[in-house]
OpenMM code with the backbone's topology and positions (N, CA, C; nanometers):
from openmm import Vec3, app, unit

residues = "MET THR GLY VAL LEU ALA ASP LEU THR LEU VAL VAL VAL ASP VAL GLU THR THR GLY TRP LEU HIS GLU GLN ALA GLU LEU THR GLU ILE ALA ALA VAL ARG LEU THR GLY GLY GLN LEU THR GLY GLU PHE SER SER LEU VAL ARG PRO ALA GLY PRO ILE PRO ALA ASP ILE THR THR LEU THR GLY ILE THR ASP ALA MET VAL SER GLY ALA PRO LEU ALA ALA PRO THR LEU ARG ALA PHE LEU ALA PHE ALA GLY ASP CYS VAL LEU VAL ALA HIS ASN ALA PRO PHE ASP ILE GLY PHE LEU THR ALA ALA CYS ALA THR ALA GLY ILE ALA TRP PRO ARG ALA ALA VAL LEU ASP THR ALA VAL LEU ALA ARG LEU LEU LEU SER PRO ASP ASP VAL PRO ASP CYS ARG LEU GLY THR LEU ALA ASP PHE PHE ALA ALA ARG THR ALA PRO CYS HIS ARG ALA LEU ALA ASP ALA ARG ALA THR ALA ASP VAL LEU ALA GLY LEU LEU ASP LEU ALA ALA GLY ARG ARG PRO PRO ALA ARG PRO ARG LEU LEU SER VAL ALA SER".split()
positions = [
    Vec3(4.2146, 4.8747, 8.0772),
    Vec3(4.1412, 4.9514, 7.9999),
    Vec3(4.2050, 4.9578, 7.8678),
    Vec3(4.1472, 4.9208, 7.7546),
    Vec3(4.1761, 4.9273, 7.6468),
    Vec3(4.1086, 5.0229, 7.5862),
    Vec3(4.1598, 5.0361, 7.4690),
    Vec3(4.0835, 5.1693, 7.3392),
    Vec3(4.1252, 5.2917, 7.3572),
    Vec3(4.0689, 5.3937, 7.3444),
    Vec3(4.0570, 5.5157, 7.3473),
    Vec3(4.0297, 5.5718, 7.4962),
    Vec3(3.9280, 5.5201, 7.5546),
    Vec3(3.9711, 5.5532, 7.7032),
    Vec3(4.1056, 5.5122, 7.8016),
    Vec3(4.1182, 5.4500, 7.7128),
    Vec3(4.2719, 5.4261, 7.8481),
    Vec3(4.3899, 5.5353, 7.8148),
    Vec3(4.3495, 5.6054, 7.6722),
    Vec3(4.4382, 5.7299, 7.6702),
    Vec3(4.3882, 5.8039, 7.7207),
    Vec3(4.2561, 5.8210, 7.8152),
    Vec3(4.2119, 5.9515, 7.8560),
    Vec3(4.2440, 5.9481, 7.9743),
    Vec3(4.2149, 6.0451, 8.0211),
    Vec3(4.2673, 6.0615, 8.1987),
    Vec3(4.1425, 6.0718, 8.2672),
    Vec3(4.1197, 5.9681, 8.2992),
    Vec3(3.9441, 5.9857, 8.3909),
    Vec3(3.9436, 6.0368, 8.5338),
    Vec3(3.8471, 6.1027, 8.5849),
    Vec3(3.8201, 6.1316, 8.7245),
    Vec3(3.6966, 6.0728, 8.7700),
    Vec3(3.6996, 5.9680, 8.8359),
    Vec3(3.5978, 5.8734, 8.9076),
    Vec3(3.5305, 5.9250, 9.0141),
    Vec3(3.4184, 6.0269, 9.0481),
    Vec3(3.3707, 6.1113, 9.1385),
    Vec3(3.2891, 5.9961, 9.2053),
    Vec3(3.2605, 6.0360, 9.3372),
    Vec3(3.1526, 6.0120, 9.3997),
    Vec3(3.1348, 6.1629, 9.5418),
    Vec3(3.0217, 6.1757, 9.5197),
    Vec3(2.9540, 6.1868, 9.6531),
    Vec3(2.8857, 6.1571, 9.7942),
    Vec3(2.8672, 6.2004, 9.8832),
    Vec3(2.7988, 6.2094, 9.9880),
    Vec3(2.7197, 6.3200, 10.0640),
    Vec3(2.5965, 6.3248, 10.0916),
    Vec3(2.5032, 6.4149, 10.0882),
    Vec3(2.3908, 6.4384, 10.2116),
    Vec3(2.3566, 6.5257, 10.2371),
    Vec3(2.2666, 6.4993, 10.3863),
    Vec3(2.0751, 6.4744, 10.3236),
    Vec3(2.0812, 6.4129, 10.1775),
    Vec3(1.9341, 6.3481, 10.1388),
    Vec3(1.9639, 6.3110, 10.0000),
    Vec3(1.8530, 6.3159, 9.9862),
    Vec3(1.8191, 6.2554, 9.7945),
    Vec3(1.8085, 6.3736, 9.7077),
    Vec3(1.7784, 6.4462, 9.7154),
    Vec3(1.7594, 6.5648, 9.6323),
    Vec3(1.8541, 6.6963, 9.6077),
    Vec3(1.9053, 6.7551, 9.5247),
    Vec3(2.0072, 6.8118, 9.5071),
    Vec3(1.9386, 6.9609, 9.5518),
    Vec3(1.8145, 6.9156, 9.5335),
    Vec3(1.7099, 7.1306, 9.5624),
    Vec3(1.7089, 7.1010, 9.6946),
    Vec3(1.7075, 7.0101, 9.7726),
    Vec3(1.6916, 7.0291, 9.9297),
    Vec3(1.7858, 6.9658, 9.9707),
    Vec3(1.9175, 6.9228, 9.9638),
    Vec3(2.0259, 6.8520, 10.0631),
    Vec3(2.1446, 6.9345, 9.9950),
    Vec3(2.2464, 6.8721, 10.1159),
    Vec3(2.3810, 6.9884, 10.0774),
    Vec3(2.4882, 6.8365, 10.0759),
    Vec3(2.5929, 6.8265, 10.0564),
    Vec3(2.6690, 6.8044, 10.0196),
    Vec3(2.7719, 6.7440, 10.1266),
    Vec3(2.8040, 6.6343, 10.1864),
    Vec3(2.8886, 6.6015, 10.3364),
    Vec3(3.0417, 6.5494, 10.2785),
    Vec3(3.0304, 6.5132, 10.1694),
    Vec3(3.1890, 6.4723, 10.1362),
    Vec3(3.1676, 6.4433, 9.9805),
    Vec3(3.3153, 6.4797, 9.9214),
    Vec3(3.3571, 6.4614, 9.7524),
    Vec3(3.4645, 6.3577, 9.7764),
    Vec3(3.4587, 6.2803, 9.6852),
    Vec3(3.5984, 6.2180, 9.6415),
    Vec3(3.6335, 6.1241, 9.5455),
    Vec3(3.7444, 6.1650, 9.4855),
    Vec3(3.7418, 6.0926, 9.3553),
    Vec3(3.8809, 6.0750, 9.3085),
    Vec3(3.9164, 5.9854, 9.2427),
    Vec3(3.9969, 5.8669, 9.1852),
    Vec3(4.0478, 5.9340, 9.0444),
    Vec3(4.1713, 6.0241, 9.0191),
    Vec3(4.2286, 5.9851, 8.8565),
    Vec3(4.2799, 5.8651, 8.8576),
    Vec3(4.2473, 5.8308, 8.6600),
    Vec3(4.3080, 5.6854, 8.6294),
    Vec3(4.3378, 5.7724, 8.5370),
    Vec3(4.4571, 5.7070, 8.4944),
    Vec3(4.5785, 5.7534, 8.3745),
    Vec3(4.5955, 5.6501, 8.2644),
    Vec3(4.5412, 5.6306, 8.1630),
    Vec3(4.5903, 5.4665, 8.1074),
    Vec3(4.5857, 5.3645, 8.2143),
    Vec3(4.4286, 5.3898, 8.2769),
    Vec3(4.3625, 5.2545, 8.3523),
    Vec3(4.4815, 5.2172, 8.4717),
    Vec3(4.5739, 5.3472, 8.5244),
    Vec3(4.6547, 5.3109, 8.6640),
    Vec3(4.5923, 5.4616, 8.7474),
    Vec3(4.5928, 5.4297, 8.8762),
    Vec3(4.5126, 5.5194, 8.9897),
    Vec3(4.6863, 5.6178, 8.9805),
    Vec3(4.6609, 5.7025, 8.9349),
    Vec3(4.7590, 5.8423, 8.9415),
    Vec3(4.6917, 5.9582, 9.0161),
    Vec3(4.5819, 5.9387, 9.1611),
    Vec3(4.5810, 6.0522, 9.2144),
    Vec3(4.4516, 6.0099, 9.2790),
    Vec3(4.4280, 6.0665, 9.4015),
    Vec3(4.2960, 6.0707, 9.4820),
    Vec3(4.2564, 6.1557, 9.5483),
    Vec3(4.1664, 6.2463, 9.5417),
    Vec3(4.1240, 6.3622, 9.6611),
    Vec3(3.9880, 6.3236, 9.7548),
    Vec3(3.9669, 6.3557, 9.8663),
    Vec3(3.8632, 6.3381, 9.9384),
    Vec3(3.8427, 6.4397, 10.0191),
    Vec3(3.7591, 6.4843, 10.0455),
    Vec3(3.7231, 6.5795, 10.1783),
    Vec3(3.6018, 6.6009, 10.2269),
    Vec3(3.5756, 6.5947, 10.3512),
    Vec3(3.4231, 6.6527, 10.3873),
    Vec3(3.3604, 6.7986, 10.4010),
    Vec3(3.2316, 6.7910, 10.3622),
    Vec3(3.2101, 6.9313, 10.3502),
    Vec3(3.1309, 6.9384, 10.4277),
    Vec3(3.1409, 7.1043, 10.5080),
    Vec3(3.0500, 7.1454, 10.6000),
    Vec3(2.9078, 7.1431, 10.5689),
    Vec3(2.7739, 7.1114, 10.5916),
    Vec3(2.6942, 7.1742, 10.5313),
    Vec3(2.6439, 7.3082, 10.6063),
    Vec3(2.5207, 7.3615, 10.5826),
    Vec3(2.4716, 7.4812, 10.6333),
    Vec3(2.3748, 7.4332, 10.7742),
    Vec3(2.3412, 7.3237, 10.7729),
    Vec3(2.2317, 7.2280, 10.8510),
    Vec3(2.2914, 7.1050, 10.8661),
    Vec3(2.2233, 7.0162, 10.9825),
    Vec3(2.2649, 6.9111, 11.0345),
    Vec3(2.2246, 6.7920, 10.9646),
    Vec3(2.3173, 6.7206, 10.9777),
    Vec3(2.2761, 6.5781, 10.8822),
    Vec3(2.2186, 6.4878, 10.9355),
    Vec3(2.0606, 6.4723, 10.8708),
    Vec3(1.9925, 6.3611, 10.9047),
    Vec3(1.9970, 6.2383, 11.0124),
    Vec3(1.9721, 6.2072, 11.1002),
    Vec3(2.0176, 6.0890, 11.1278),
    Vec3(2.0250, 5.9481, 11.0704),
    Vec3(1.9491, 5.9278, 10.9751),
    Vec3(1.8889, 5.8061, 10.8947),
    Vec3(2.0323, 5.8460, 10.7797),
    Vec3(2.0763, 5.9664, 10.7511),
    Vec3(2.2127, 5.9708, 10.6278),
    Vec3(2.2938, 5.9334, 10.7131),
    Vec3(2.2942, 5.9998, 10.8626),
    Vec3(2.4443, 5.9367, 10.9251),
    Vec3(2.4282, 5.8002, 10.9609),
    Vec3(2.3531, 5.7467, 10.9763),
    Vec3(2.3301, 5.5949, 10.9969),
    Vec3(2.3916, 5.5095, 10.8881),
    Vec3(2.2945, 5.5773, 10.7810),
    Vec3(2.4442, 5.5411, 10.6399),
    Vec3(2.5497, 5.5654, 10.6276),
    Vec3(2.5641, 5.6642, 10.6410),
    Vec3(2.7153, 5.6992, 10.6058),
    Vec3(2.7912, 5.6590, 10.6805),
    Vec3(2.7495, 5.6425, 10.8122),
    Vec3(2.8730, 5.7179, 10.8832),
    Vec3(2.9337, 5.8593, 10.9487),
    Vec3(2.9090, 5.9444, 10.8652),
    Vec3(2.9268, 6.0614, 10.8869),
    Vec3(2.8451, 6.1360, 10.9357),
    Vec3(2.8879, 6.1814, 11.0698),
    Vec3(2.8468, 6.2366, 11.1489),
    Vec3(2.8124, 6.4503, 11.1612),
    Vec3(2.7633, 6.4936, 11.2357),
    Vec3(2.7914, 6.6363, 11.2318),
    Vec3(2.9074, 6.6760, 11.2687),
    Vec3(2.9523, 6.5994, 11.4173),
    Vec3(3.0670, 6.6775, 11.4828),
    Vec3(3.2062, 6.6197, 11.3928),
    Vec3(3.2094, 6.5207, 11.2790),
    Vec3(3.3027, 6.4837, 11.1790),
    Vec3(3.2880, 6.6318, 11.0640),
    Vec3(3.2206, 6.6506, 11.0507),
    Vec3(3.2091, 6.7940, 10.9197),
    Vec3(3.2104, 6.9485, 11.0299),
    Vec3(3.2321, 6.9196, 11.1274),
    Vec3(3.2756, 7.0507, 11.1914),
    Vec3(3.3089, 7.1256, 11.2001),
    Vec3(3.4439, 7.1282, 11.1230),
    Vec3(3.5626, 7.1699, 11.0810),
    Vec3(3.6058, 7.1361, 10.9750),
    Vec3(3.5002, 7.1011, 10.9091),
    Vec3(3.5498, 7.0654, 10.7553),
    Vec3(3.5418, 7.1711, 10.6923),
    Vec3(3.5977, 7.2594, 10.5747),
    Vec3(3.5471, 7.3206, 10.4769),
    Vec3(3.4098, 7.3381, 10.4086),
    Vec3(3.3661, 7.4534, 10.3872),
    Vec3(3.2389, 7.4688, 10.3036),
    Vec3(3.2412, 7.4059, 10.1779),
    Vec3(3.1624, 7.4151, 10.1111),
    Vec3(3.1126, 7.3236, 9.9833),
    Vec3(3.2520, 7.3915, 9.8849),
    Vec3(3.2099, 7.6035, 9.8397),
    Vec3(3.2794, 7.6438, 9.7715),
    Vec3(3.4144, 7.6048, 9.7457),
    Vec3(3.4715, 7.6326, 9.8921),
    Vec3(3.6117, 7.5941, 9.8594),
    Vec3(3.6899, 7.4451, 9.8649),
    Vec3(3.5887, 7.3603, 9.8801),
    Vec3(3.6036, 7.2088, 9.8317),
    Vec3(3.5711, 7.1799, 9.7263),
    Vec3(3.4662, 7.2295, 9.6771),
    Vec3(3.4159, 7.2492, 9.4967),
    Vec3(3.5582, 7.3029, 9.4266),
    Vec3(3.5641, 7.4051, 9.4482),
    Vec3(3.7312, 7.4158, 9.3830),
    Vec3(3.8112, 7.3340, 9.4095),
    Vec3(3.8225, 7.2921, 9.4840),
    Vec3(3.9600, 7.2210, 9.4962),
    Vec3(3.9440, 7.0787, 9.4185),
    Vec3(3.8155, 7.0397, 9.4370),
    Vec3(3.7932, 6.9467, 9.3619),
    Vec3(3.8114, 6.9333, 9.2380),
    Vec3(3.7491, 7.0550, 9.1625),
    Vec3(3.7860, 7.1266, 9.0108),
    Vec3(3.9401, 7.1369, 8.9780),
    Vec3(3.9877, 7.1670, 9.0567),
    Vec3(4.1658, 7.1537, 9.0097),
    Vec3(4.2175, 7.0747, 9.0089),
    Vec3(4.1424, 6.9480, 9.0455),
    Vec3(4.1952, 6.8074, 9.0988),
    Vec3(4.1612, 6.7110, 8.9254),
    Vec3(4.0441, 6.7834, 8.9610),
    Vec3(3.9594, 6.7022, 8.8271),
    Vec3(4.0379, 6.7456, 8.6903),
    Vec3(4.0454, 6.8602, 8.6557),
    Vec3(4.1009, 6.9426, 8.5341),
    Vec3(3.9870, 6.9328, 8.4439),
    Vec3(4.0090, 6.8976, 8.3594),
    Vec3(3.9437, 6.8871, 8.2092),
    Vec3(3.9288, 6.7316, 8.1817),
    Vec3(3.9201, 6.6338, 8.2488),
    Vec3(3.8676, 6.5472, 8.2434),
    Vec3(3.7400, 6.4762, 8.2210),
    Vec3(3.7676, 6.3311, 8.1760),
    Vec3(3.6476, 6.3024, 8.1466),
    Vec3(3.6181, 6.2433, 8.3063),
    Vec3(3.4396, 6.2921, 8.3328),
    Vec3(3.4357, 6.2219, 8.4920),
    Vec3(3.3374, 6.0908, 8.4750),
    Vec3(3.3540, 6.0602, 8.5904),
    Vec3(3.2854, 5.9177, 8.5536),
    Vec3(3.2065, 5.8982, 8.7102),
    Vec3(3.1022, 5.8502, 8.7283),
    Vec3(3.0083, 5.8281, 8.8593),
    Vec3(2.8962, 5.7471, 8.8053),
    Vec3(2.9161, 5.6545, 8.9235),
    Vec3(2.8119, 5.5845, 8.9421),
    Vec3(2.7218, 5.5792, 8.9642),
    Vec3(2.5918, 5.6153, 8.8706),
    Vec3(2.4540, 5.7179, 8.8812),
    Vec3(2.5001, 5.8033, 8.8722),
    Vec3(2.5490, 5.8685, 8.7697),
    Vec3(2.6047, 6.0328, 8.7427),
    Vec3(2.4696, 6.1351, 8.7883),
    Vec3(2.3344, 6.1093, 8.7627),
    Vec3(2.2709, 6.2213, 8.7513),
    Vec3(2.2676, 6.2538, 8.8783),
    Vec3(2.2946, 6.1627, 8.9748),
    Vec3(2.3016, 6.1916, 9.1324),
    Vec3(2.4342, 6.2557, 9.1765),
    Vec3(2.5036, 6.2175, 9.1482),
    Vec3(2.6514, 6.2974, 9.1850),
    Vec3(2.6656, 6.4088, 9.0783),
    Vec3(2.6444, 6.3908, 8.9978),
    Vec3(2.6939, 6.5515, 8.8724),
    Vec3(2.6008, 6.6373, 8.9382),
    Vec3(2.4868, 6.5981, 8.9110),
    Vec3(2.3622, 6.6801, 8.9986),
    Vec3(2.4227, 6.7677, 9.0761),
    Vec3(2.3813, 6.6829, 9.2247),
    Vec3(2.4657, 6.7665, 9.3524),
    Vec3(2.5499, 6.8405, 9.3152),
    Vec3(2.7204, 6.7911, 9.2425),
    Vec3(2.7892, 6.9003, 9.2407),
    Vec3(2.7674, 7.0410, 9.0904),
    Vec3(2.7129, 6.9703, 9.0523),
    Vec3(2.6451, 7.1452, 8.9426),
    Vec3(2.5738, 7.2146, 9.0199),
    Vec3(2.4819, 7.1530, 9.1255),
    Vec3(2.3817, 7.2222, 9.1798),
    Vec3(2.4496, 7.3248, 9.3142),
    Vec3(2.5569, 7.2762, 9.3939),
    Vec3(2.6525, 7.3185, 9.4644),
    Vec3(2.7274, 7.3980, 9.3939),
    Vec3(2.7870, 7.3725, 9.2825),
    Vec3(2.8327, 7.4572, 9.1986),
    Vec3(2.7792, 7.6104, 9.1612),
    Vec3(2.6434, 7.5541, 9.1229),
    Vec3(2.5533, 7.6837, 9.1083),
    Vec3(2.5359, 7.8322, 9.2573),
    Vec3(2.5304, 7.7277, 9.3382),
    Vec3(2.4510, 7.8064, 9.4714),
    Vec3(2.6055, 7.8729, 9.4988),
    Vec3(2.7460, 7.8130, 9.4845),
    Vec3(2.8585, 7.8819, 9.5150),
    Vec3(2.8753, 8.0154, 9.4485),
    Vec3(2.8523, 8.0208, 9.3158),
    Vec3(2.9173, 8.1216, 9.2311),
    Vec3(3.0169, 8.0303, 9.1593),
    Vec3(2.9977, 7.8774, 9.1290),
    Vec3(3.1305, 7.8611, 9.0717),
    Vec3(3.0970, 7.7691, 8.9026),
    Vec3(3.1432, 7.7993, 8.8322),
    Vec3(3.1111, 7.7887, 8.6639),
    Vec3(3.1707, 7.6003, 8.7156),
    Vec3(3.0738, 7.5526, 8.6399),
    Vec3(3.0772, 7.4135, 8.5978),
    Vec3(3.1501, 7.3894, 8.5075),
    Vec3(3.2420, 7.2829, 8.4585),
    Vec3(3.3361, 7.2890, 8.3603),
    Vec3(3.2001, 7.1939, 8.2508),
    Vec3(3.2521, 7.2329, 8.1130),
    Vec3(3.2064, 7.1072, 8.0279),
    Vec3(3.2752, 7.0478, 8.0249),
    Vec3(3.2385, 6.9148, 8.0664),
    Vec3(3.3149, 6.7803, 8.1150),
    Vec3(3.2338, 6.6750, 8.0427),
    Vec3(3.2845, 6.5978, 7.9379),
    Vec3(3.1660, 6.4570, 7.9075),
    Vec3(3.1862, 6.3733, 8.0678),
    Vec3(3.0839, 6.2907, 8.0902),
    Vec3(3.0271, 6.2063, 8.1729),
    Vec3(3.0031, 6.0891, 8.1642),
    Vec3(3.0752, 5.9914, 8.2184),
    Vec3(3.0600, 5.8772, 8.1926),
    Vec3(2.9724, 5.8067, 8.2922),
    Vec3(2.8754, 5.7103, 8.2660),
    Vec3(2.7859, 5.6441, 8.4010),
    Vec3(2.8148, 5.5573, 8.4064),
    Vec3(2.8691, 5.4657, 8.4750),
    Vec3(2.8730, 5.3370, 8.5051),
    Vec3(2.7500, 5.2346, 8.4840),
    Vec3(2.6508, 5.3200, 8.6193),
    Vec3(2.5407, 5.2559, 8.5887),
    Vec3(2.4530, 5.2361, 8.4352),
    Vec3(2.4464, 5.3032, 8.3583),
    Vec3(2.4337, 5.2684, 8.2371),
    Vec3(2.5109, 5.2389, 8.1704),
    Vec3(2.6215, 5.2082, 8.1488),
    Vec3(2.7041, 5.0828, 8.1094),
    Vec3(2.6772, 4.9443, 8.1493),
    Vec3(2.6660, 4.9597, 8.2728),
    Vec3(2.6781, 4.8019, 8.3218),
    Vec3(2.5153, 4.7443, 8.2513),
    Vec3(2.4121, 4.8572, 8.2403),
    Vec3(2.2930, 4.7898, 8.2073),
    Vec3(2.3024, 4.7554, 8.0361),
    Vec3(2.3887, 4.8156, 7.9827),
    Vec3(2.3943, 4.7871, 7.8558),
    Vec3(2.4582, 4.6574, 7.8458),
    Vec3(2.5627, 4.6384, 7.9338),
    Vec3(2.6612, 4.5256, 7.8995),
    Vec3(2.5944, 4.3942, 7.9812),
    Vec3(2.5463, 4.4346, 8.0424),
    Vec3(2.5183, 4.2830, 8.1465),
    Vec3(2.3966, 4.2540, 8.1610),
    Vec3(2.3497, 4.1343, 8.1571),
    Vec3(2.2385, 4.1088, 8.1882),
    Vec3(2.1670, 4.0586, 8.3066),
    Vec3(2.0544, 4.0176, 8.3469),
    Vec3(1.9899, 3.9720, 8.4358),
    Vec3(2.0367, 3.8330, 8.5113),
    Vec3(2.1301, 3.7541, 8.3658),
    Vec3(2.1735, 3.6491, 8.4248),
    Vec3(2.3273, 3.6710, 8.4546),
    Vec3(2.3348, 3.7937, 8.4429),
    Vec3(2.4941, 3.8013, 8.5019),
    Vec3(2.4450, 3.9145, 8.6541),
    Vec3(2.4053, 3.9525, 8.6384),
    Vec3(2.4149, 4.0281, 8.7599),
    Vec3(2.2503, 4.0414, 8.7925),
    Vec3(2.1624, 4.0686, 8.9474),
    Vec3(1.9910, 4.0789, 8.9226),
    Vec3(2.0075, 4.2393, 8.9512),
    Vec3(2.0896, 4.2991, 8.9561),
    Vec3(2.0939, 4.4408, 8.9738),
    Vec3(2.2140, 4.5171, 8.9490),
    Vec3(2.2027, 4.6596, 8.9096),
    Vec3(2.3212, 4.7282, 8.8630),
    Vec3(2.3784, 4.8577, 8.9710),
    Vec3(2.3620, 4.7572, 9.0960),
    Vec3(2.3772, 4.8872, 9.1942),
    Vec3(2.5178, 4.8540, 9.2184),
    Vec3(2.5773, 4.9688, 9.2953),
    Vec3(2.7347, 4.9501, 9.3069),
    Vec3(2.8041, 4.8666, 9.3651),
    Vec3(2.7370, 4.7828, 9.4814),
    Vec3(2.7961, 4.6962, 9.5606),
    Vec3(2.7518, 4.5574, 9.4703),
    Vec3(2.6703, 4.5378, 9.3957),
    Vec3(2.6188, 4.3968, 9.3463),
    Vec3(2.7454, 4.4255, 9.2072),
    Vec3(2.7903, 4.5196, 9.1780),
    Vec3(2.8722, 4.5240, 9.0423),
    Vec3(3.0698, 4.5340, 9.1261),
    Vec3(3.0421, 4.6103, 9.1995),
    Vec3(3.1822, 4.5616, 9.2672),
    Vec3(3.2117, 4.4426, 9.3295),
    Vec3(3.1093, 4.3589, 9.3529),
    Vec3(3.0811, 4.2026, 9.3832),
    Vec3(3.1482, 4.1290, 9.2666),
    Vec3(3.0731, 4.1259, 9.1597),
    Vec3(3.0534, 4.0743, 9.0427),
    Vec3(3.1877, 4.0954, 8.9834),
    Vec3(3.2825, 4.2215, 8.9612),
    Vec3(3.3992, 4.2267, 8.9218),
    Vec3(3.5137, 4.2084, 9.0430),
    Vec3(3.5101, 4.1644, 9.0870),
    Vec3(3.6003, 4.1430, 9.2616),
    Vec3(3.6409, 4.2414, 9.2807),
    Vec3(3.6057, 4.3792, 9.2733),
    Vec3(3.7134, 4.5354, 9.2839),
    Vec3(3.7468, 4.5289, 9.4498),
    Vec3(3.8427, 4.5218, 9.4597),
    Vec3(3.9869, 4.5668, 9.5628),
    Vec3(3.9051, 4.6271, 9.6664),
    Vec3(3.8225, 4.7220, 9.6486),
    Vec3(3.7439, 4.7651, 9.7877),
    Vec3(3.6044, 4.8344, 9.7498),
    Vec3(3.5355, 4.7578, 9.8618),
    Vec3(3.3775, 4.7454, 9.9085),
    Vec3(3.3085, 4.8794, 9.9307),
    Vec3(3.2458, 4.8942, 9.8368),
    Vec3(3.1493, 5.0274, 9.8415),
    Vec3(3.0426, 5.0384, 9.9850),
    Vec3(3.0742, 5.1398, 10.0496),
    Vec3(2.9983, 5.1496, 10.1813),
    Vec3(2.9461, 5.3162, 10.1929),
    Vec3(2.9359, 5.3472, 10.1221),
    Vec3(2.9049, 5.4746, 10.1598),
    Vec3(2.9073, 5.5877, 10.2245),
    Vec3(3.0602, 5.5500, 10.2064),
    Vec3(3.1646, 5.6796, 10.1913),
    Vec3(3.2384, 5.7324, 10.0710),
    Vec3(3.2686, 5.8449, 10.0185),
    Vec3(3.3040, 5.8921, 9.8994),
    Vec3(3.3765, 5.7661, 9.8119),
    Vec3(3.5315, 5.8495, 9.9235),
    Vec3(3.6356, 5.7461, 9.8398),
    Vec3(3.6429, 5.5953, 9.8378),
    Vec3(3.5887, 5.5103, 9.9229),
    Vec3(3.5770, 5.4033, 9.9132),
    Vec3(3.4785, 5.3643, 9.7767),
    Vec3(3.3542, 5.4472, 9.7960),
    Vec3(3.2550, 5.4194, 9.6724),
    Vec3(3.2813, 5.4925, 9.5135),
    Vec3(3.4055, 5.5768, 9.5156),
    Vec3(3.4857, 5.5648, 9.4051),
    Vec3(3.5455, 5.5032, 9.4022),
    Vec3(3.6772, 5.4573, 9.4782),
    Vec3(3.7396, 5.3199, 9.4581),
    Vec3(3.6635, 5.2198, 9.3772),
    Vec3(3.5576, 5.1659, 9.4416),
    Vec3(3.4872, 5.0654, 9.3724),
    Vec3(3.4384, 5.0939, 9.2565),
    Vec3(3.4137, 5.2050, 9.2276),
    Vec3(3.3571, 5.2374, 9.1011),
    Vec3(3.4830, 5.2563, 8.9778),
    Vec3(3.5917, 5.2443, 9.0133),
    Vec3(3.7069, 5.2491, 8.9417),
    Vec3(3.7010, 5.1436, 8.8914),
    Vec3(3.7202, 5.0263, 9.0015),
    Vec3(3.7317, 4.8920, 8.9704),
    Vec3(3.5959, 4.8425, 8.8863),
    Vec3(3.4944, 4.8957, 8.9462),
    Vec3(3.3650, 4.8228, 8.8549),
    Vec3(3.3913, 4.8870, 8.6848),
    Vec3(3.3991, 5.0670, 8.6532),
    Vec3(3.4869, 5.0755, 8.4968),
    Vec3(3.5853, 5.0189, 8.4359),
    Vec3(3.6634, 4.9443, 8.4794),
    Vec3(3.7482, 4.8271, 8.4578),
    Vec3(3.7119, 4.7366, 8.4136),
    Vec3(3.6255, 4.6589, 8.4631),
    Vec3(3.5883, 4.5754, 8.4763),
    Vec3(3.4550, 4.5306, 8.3285),
    Vec3(3.3725, 4.7013, 8.3835),
    Vec3(3.3093, 4.7237, 8.2031),
    Vec3(3.3561, 4.7039, 8.1093),
    Vec3(3.4794, 4.7684, 8.0911),
    Vec3(3.5562, 4.8299, 7.9971),
    Vec3(3.6067, 4.7014, 7.9514),
    Vec3(3.6419, 4.6124, 8.0324),
    Vec3(3.6979, 4.4865, 7.9994),
    Vec3(3.5871, 4.4007, 7.9099),
    Vec3(3.5216, 4.4031, 7.9574),
    Vec3(3.3436, 4.3060, 7.9244),
    Vec3(3.3393, 4.3683, 7.7641),
    Vec3(3.3377, 4.5063, 7.7575),
    Vec3(3.3155, 4.5754, 7.6056),
    Vec3(3.4404, 4.5397, 7.5093),
    Vec3(3.5506, 4.5226, 7.5440),
    Vec3(3.6332, 4.4671, 7.4513),
    Vec3(3.6453, 4.3238, 7.4195),
    Vec3(3.5511, 4.2434, 7.5148),
    Vec3(3.5688, 4.1220, 7.4651),
    Vec3(3.5624, 4.0536, 7.5786),
    Vec3(3.6462, 4.0789, 7.6974),
    Vec3(3.7209, 4.0032, 7.7981),
    Vec3(3.5666, 4.0000, 7.9592),
    Vec3(3.5720, 3.8742, 7.9354),
    Vec3(3.5123, 3.8467, 8.0620),
    Vec3(3.5102, 3.8006, 8.1299),
    Vec3(3.4729, 3.8274, 8.2796),
    Vec3(3.5218, 3.8326, 8.3847),
    Vec3(3.5228, 3.6831, 8.4377),
    Vec3(3.5904, 3.6446, 8.5547),
    Vec3(3.5656, 3.5211, 8.5853),
    Vec3(3.4153, 3.4902, 8.6376),
    Vec3(3.3787, 3.3229, 8.5956),
    Vec3(3.2907, 3.3063, 8.6477),
    Vec3(3.2154, 3.3017, 8.7905),
    Vec3(3.1495, 3.3713, 8.7840),
    Vec3(3.0429, 3.3743, 8.9316),
    Vec3(2.9710, 3.3353, 8.9468),
    Vec3(2.9350, 3.3156, 9.1024),
    Vec3(2.8016, 3.2526, 9.1407),
    Vec3(2.6620, 3.3595, 9.1021),
    Vec3(2.5397, 3.3412, 9.0528),
    Vec3(2.4346, 3.4604, 9.0718),
    Vec3(2.4721, 3.4784, 9.2017),
    Vec3(2.4363, 3.6275, 9.1709),
    Vec3(2.4219, 3.7264, 9.3192),
    Vec3(2.3409, 3.7615, 9.3696),
    Vec3(2.2844, 3.7780, 9.4878),
    Vec3(2.1712, 3.8312, 9.5883),
    Vec3(2.1628, 3.9957, 9.5757),
    Vec3(2.0508, 4.0479, 9.5537),
    Vec3(2.0647, 4.1650, 9.5575),
    Vec3(2.1480, 4.2597, 9.6781),
    Vec3(2.2110, 4.3410, 9.6032),
    Vec3(2.3149, 4.4344, 9.7346),
    Vec3(2.3095, 4.5946, 9.7611),
    Vec3(2.2863, 4.6353, 9.8720),
    Vec3(2.2405, 4.7763, 9.8765),
    Vec3(2.3396, 4.8198, 9.8348),
    Vec3(2.3138, 4.9655, 9.7847),
    Vec3(2.4253, 5.0335, 9.6592),
    Vec3(2.4452, 5.1761, 9.7850),
] * unit.nanometer
topology = app.Topology()
chain = topology.addChain("A")
for resn in residues:
    res = topology.addResidue(resn, chain)
    for name in ("N", "CA", "C"):
        topology.addAtom(name, app.Element.getBySymbol(name[0]), res)
């Protein structure tokens, strides 16, 4: 990472949920990685026990089962722990409206104040910096492959946060004028 962002502490966050809309679904997992000066300086990961069952299609997608979350903390204590981990850092997410939308909605439901944090969306940044000649789409899996991320995204929050951190590093290198190694055109990868 270079420039102003390299001097900041960033927290890359990802969530897994029971569905697609924060008005109708709940958190099942929150994870984040903290980057200081471009270096990994901490990780946070917790399953979250939703009030209702996890739909079968979500279990198929994420691998998170009702049994796995049966002993997990509820959303409120998990959110407090995440917010303590994140502090007043800049938050980063891939497709941030989804992740941040779920986090803010869950905080509102739990009566927890959401911090006034700056948010950087790697999906938006990718659309600004990459063309269709570079990647066929800006899904996390596609970008992780393009930037040779060390962790493959797999719809588990910590792996996806780690992959997003690697994608962010690649995007910031692009913004600074450094191109990634030449790679063959990719096929669309689900994210």
